[in-house]
TINU-293081 format. One record per residue: residue in one letter; y, z, x of N, C-alpha, C in turn. Coordinates in pm, 1 decimal, always signed. Example, Ala and Ser with C-alpha at 12.3 -4.5 7.8 and 13.67 -1.06 7.14 Angstrom:
REM residues 2
A / -569.0 / +780.0 / +1319.0 / -450.0 / +780.0 / +1230.0 / -330.0 / +780.0 / +1320.0
S / -225.0 / +708.0 / +1285.0 / -106.0 / +714.0 / +1367.0 / +3.0 / +787.0 / +1290.0
REM end
This chain:
REM residues 65
M / -2891.5 / -9178.9 / +2568.4 / -2911.4 / -9276.0 / +2485.6 / -3052.5 / -9331.0 / +2479.0
K / -3092.1 / -9385.5 / +2364.7 / -3234.4 / -9426.9 / +2348.0 / -3236.0 / -9565.5 / +2337.1
I / -3329.3 / -9618.7 / +2413.6 / -3367.5 / -9763.1 / +2416.9 / -3516.4 / -9787.2 / +2406.3
V / -3563.8 / -9903.4 / +2408.9 / -3714.3 / -9926.2 / +2400.3 / -3739.2 / -10034.0 / +2515.2
I / -3855.5 / -9968.4 / +2576.5 / -3908.2 / -10071.8 / +2698.9 / -4040.2 / -10089.0 / +2665.2
N / -4082.2 / -10224.2 / +2638.3 / -4224.8 / -10273.6 / +2611.9 / -4286.8 / -10189.6 / +2504.3
G / -4207.0 / -10163.8 / +2391.1 / -4236.1 / -10104.7 / +2284.2 / -4262.0 / -9942.9 / +2293.0
Q / -4212.8 / -9884.2 / +2409.4 / -4204.4 / -9747.6 / +2415.3 / -4066.5 / -9699.3 / +2434.9
S / -4040.7 / -9590.1 / +2335.4 / -3899.8 / -9533.9 / +2337.8 / -3880.8 / -9464.4 / +2469.3
A / -3749.7 / -9473.3 / +2509.8 / -3709.7 / -9402.9 / +2641.6 / -3573.8 / -9346.0 / +2615.8
V / -3531.1 / -9245.2 / +2664.3 / -3398.2 / -9178.2 / +2681.4 / -3348.6 / -9203.0 / +2816.9
V / -3225.1 / -9274.4 / +2817.7 / -3159.7 / -9295.5 / +2957.0 / -3017.3 / -9239.3 / +2958.3
A / -2951.0 / -9240.3 / +3060.9 / -2806.3 / -9209.1 / +3080.2 / -2725.0 / -9315.7 / +2997.2
E / -2615.4 / -9272.5 / +2960.6 / -2513.6 / -9358.9 / +2901.3 / -2458.7 / -9444.4 / +3014.5
Q / -2443.0 / -9581.6 / +2986.4 / -2364.9 / -9672.9 / +3088.1 / -2483.7 / -9704.8 / +3204.4
I / -2608.5 / -9721.6 / +3169.3 / -2700.1 / -9749.3 / +3275.7 / -2717.6 / -9898.0 / +3276.4
S / -2735.2 / -9941.5 / +3393.5 / -2747.0 / -10090.3 / +3403.8 / -2911.5 / -10141.0 / +3376.2
L / -2920.5 / -10259.3 / +3342.5 / -3068.1 / -10292.6 / +3327.2 / -3150.8 / -10268.7 / +3450.6
S / -3104.1 / -10291.7 / +3556.1 / -3176.7 / -10286.6 / +3693.7 / -3213.0 / -10120.8 / +3718.0
E / -3122.8 / -10037.0 / +3683.8 / -3150.2 / -9889.7 / +3680.1 / -3254.1 / -9846.4 / +3582.6
A / -3244.9 / -9905.9 / +3459.1 / -3352.3 / -9877.2 / +3370.7 / -3494.9 / -9919.3 / +3412.3
L / -3483.1 / -10050.9 / +3473.2 / -3623.9 / -10089.0 / +3518.4 / -3671.6 / -10018.8 / +3641.7
A / -3588.0 / -9975.1 / +3717.2 / -3635.0 / -9892.0 / +3837.0 / -3691.2 / -9763.2 / +3778.4
N / -3620.1 / -9686.0 / +3693.0 / -3661.9 / -9551.4 / +3627.9 / -3805.3 / -9589.5 / +3556.6
Y / -3832.0 / -9725.8 / +3488.9 / -3958.4 / -9747.5 / +3432.2 / -4057.0 / -9761.7 / +3523.3
G / -4013.0 / -9804.2 / +3658.1 / -4122.4 / -9834.3 / +3764.5 / -4154.1 / -9968.9 / +3773.1
A / -4062.4 / -10068.4 / +3718.3 / -4087.3 / -10199.4 / +3736.5 / -4077.2 / -10257.0 / +3873.5
R / -4160.3 / -10329.9 / +3914.8 / -4171.5 / -10386.6 / +4056.2 / -4170.5 / -10555.2 / +4034.4
P / -4101.9 / -10626.9 / +4123.3 / -4113.3 / -10764.0 / +4113.1 / -4236.1 / -10818.3 / +4163.1
P / -4287.2 / -10926.3 / +4119.9 / -4208.7 / -11028.5 / +4033.3 / -4218.6 / -10992.2 / +3875.3
F / -4120.1 / -11007.4 / +3803.5 / -4130.7 / -10996.6 / +3667.9 / -4011.2 / -11081.6 / +3603.6
A / -4028.1 / -11095.3 / +3474.2 / -3933.9 / -11155.7 / +3394.7 / -3886.2 / -11054.0 / +3292.9
V / -3746.3 / -11061.4 / +3253.1 / -3710.2 / -10949.0 / +3153.8 / -3621.9 / -11006.2 / +3031.5
A / -3626.6 / -10962.3 / +2927.3 / -3532.6 / -11010.6 / +2818.1 / -3483.6 / -10869.0 / +2744.0
V / -3356.8 / -10873.8 / +2702.3 / -3304.7 / -10768.0 / +2628.5 / -3275.2 / -10827.0 / +2487.5
N / -3307.6 / -10753.0 / +2394.6 / -3310.0 / -10790.5 / +2252.6 / -3353.0 / -10940.9 / +2233.4
G / -3454.3 / -10987.3 / +2307.1 / -3489.3 / -11121.0 / +2288.3 / -3419.4 / -11237.8 / +2373.3
D / -3314.1 / -11195.8 / +2452.1 / -3258.9 / -11280.0 / +2541.2 / -3295.5 / -11264.9 / +2673.5
F / -3345.9 / -11372.5 / +2742.4 / -3379.7 / -11375.9 / +2877.3 / -3258.5 / -11338.3 / +2972.3
V / -3274.1 / -11252.1 / +3059.0 / -3174.7 / -11201.7 / +3168.4 / -3225.5 / -11250.4 / +3295.5
P / -3136.4 / -11339.0 / +3361.9 / -3179.6 / -11370.2 / +3497.3 / -3176.9 / -11255.1 / +3602.0
R / -3272.1 / -11248.3 / +3695.6 / -3286.3 / -11126.5 / +3778.8 / -3150.7 / -11093.1 / +3857.8
N / -3072.7 / -11215.1 / +3875.1 / -2959.2 / -11196.6 / +3949.9 / -2828.9 / -11129.7 / +3861.4
Q / -2861.6 / -11104.2 / +3729.4 / -2764.3 / -11047.9 / +3644.6 / -2816.2 / -10905.7 / +3601.1
C / -2926.8 / -10852.6 / +3639.3 / -2974.3 / -10723.7 / +3598.9 / -2885.7 / -10621.6 / +3644.9
E / -2824.6 / -10621.5 / +3770.2 / -2734.4 / -10525.6 / +3819.1 / -2595.4 / -10518.5 / +3722.7
T / -2560.5 / -10614.2 / +3669.7 / -2435.7 / -10609.0 / +3591.9 / -2468.6 / -10596.2 / +3442.9
K / -2581.0 / -10619.7 / +3402.0 / -2611.9 / -10601.6 / +3259.7 / -2615.8 / -10454.8 / +3219.9
T / -2504.5 / -10414.0 / +3135.7 / -2525.3 / -10266.2 / +3092.3 / -2574.3 / -10265.6 / +2955.3
L / -2662.7 / -10163.8 / +2952.7 / -2745.6 / -10149.1 / +2830.6 / -2670.5 / -10066.1 / +2719.2
N / -2710.1 / -10085.7 / +2590.8 / -2645.0 / -10021.5 / +2483.2 / -2748.4 / -9945.5 / +2400.1
E / -2709.3 / -9840.5 / +2321.5 / -2799.5 / -9773.4 / +2229.0 / -2880.0 / -9861.1 / +2150.7
G / -3008.0 / -9843.5 / +2145.6 / -3102.7 / -9902.3 / +2070.3 / -3154.1 / -10051.2 / +2133.6
D / -3112.9 / -10081.3 / +2244.0 / -3134.5 / -10211.3 / +2308.2 / -3306.5 / -10207.7 / +2329.0
S / -3346.2 / -10307.7 / +2312.9 / -3501.4 / -10331.4 / +2340.3 / -3525.4 / -10433.0 / +2452.4
I / -3600.2 / -10384.7 / +2558.3 / -3637.9 / -10465.1 / +2681.4 / -3772.5 / -10487.3 / +2687.6
E / -3799.5 / -10626.6 / +2713.0 / -3940.3 / -10664.7 / +2716.3 / -3955.1 / -10703.0 / +2864.1
L / -4052.5 / -10646.0 / +2936.9 / -4069.6 / -10680.6 / +3072.9 / -4200.5 / -10742.8 / +3086.5
L / -4206.1 / -10861.4 / +3150.5 / -4326.1 / -10955.9 / +3166.8 / -4367.0 / -10961.8 / +3296.2
S / -4471.8 / -10933.8 / +3337.4 / -4519.9 / -10957.2 / +3472.1 / -4629.3 / -11087.7 / +3474.6
P / -4622.3 / -11156.1 / +3577.7 / -4716.5 / -11276.2 / +3590.6 / -4865.4 / -11234.0 / +3589.2
I / -4952.2 / -11302.0 / +3552.9 / -5097.9 / -11272.9 / +3555.6 / -5166.8 / -11390.8 / +3608.2
Q / -5254.1 / -11352.8 / +3708.6 / -5315.6 / -11473.2 / +3782.8 / -5459.1 / -11480.7 / +3709.9
G / -5500.8 / -11598.4 / +3710.7 / -5621.5 / -11632.0 / +3647.7 / -5661.4 / -11788.6 / +3648.7
G / -5772.3 / -11802.1 / +3576.1 / -5805.5 / -11948.3 / +3595.0 / -5868.4 / -11999.6 / +3467.8
REM end
């Protein structure tokens, strides 16, 4: 199944969870994540199942001053 992660197309297995997709992408905490523009709390990433065409935005904090 095809999804989009941070603007890049990716092919993943059917019935994959958001946390599995993020692990395959190499995401490491801390981060915030949204699927199709909706924020997903980190404690729900295990149970959030992705669908064909879903768009994931992964945001990591940036330090600065």
